[in-house]
C-alpha positions, 0 to 999 in steps of 0.5 A: 500500500502507498502511505505517500499517496495523497487523497484529497481531504485526507490527513497524511498523519492518519493515513500513516497511522492506518498503514502502520496498523494494517501492517501490524495486524494483517499477515503478509499473505493478506497484504500482498493482494491488497497492495497489488490492487492498490498499485493496479488502481494507481498505475491505471490512473483510476479514480478512487470514489470513496463517497460511492464506496461508503454509500455502497457499504452503508446500503449493504449494512442496512440490507444485512440488518434488515435481513437479520432482524426481518423488521423494516420499522426496527431497521428504519429506526436504526438508520434514523439513529445513525443519520442523527449522529451524522447529521444527514437525512435518512429518507433515501436510505430508508426508501431504498431499504423498503424497496429491497425489503419487498423484493424477491431477492430479500425473500429468497435470501431469508428463505435460504437462511431459514428466516422466512415466515412460516404459515402454521397451516402448511409450514410452507414459507409464506413468501414461497406460497402462491395464491390459490383458489382466487 
């Protein structure tokens, strides 16, 4: 990795501290692929879109939370709490989570993890049943 590389708005001292920390806690077998990826990005003149990466990580974390708890309201409350701390608006994140929470991807993942809602009458996951007889 390149502690000498200058990211806009990055504190060089903090970058050096993280670099030192990563070298201390990660085995060299893990550092080599990371260093290779960083070099490939820099040599190719790649742009590091940290804001986009952070947004994608946050969306993934929100989805994982909903997947685990199965409660949209509880997940939305956590998004609001986090937004208050960051002084941001939570509406877009909540809307994206609700949309994903209504998707077949969400229901399929919950079923695969054994977290699907089960009907007492036939023990078939509710999300897997189709409407019968009108």
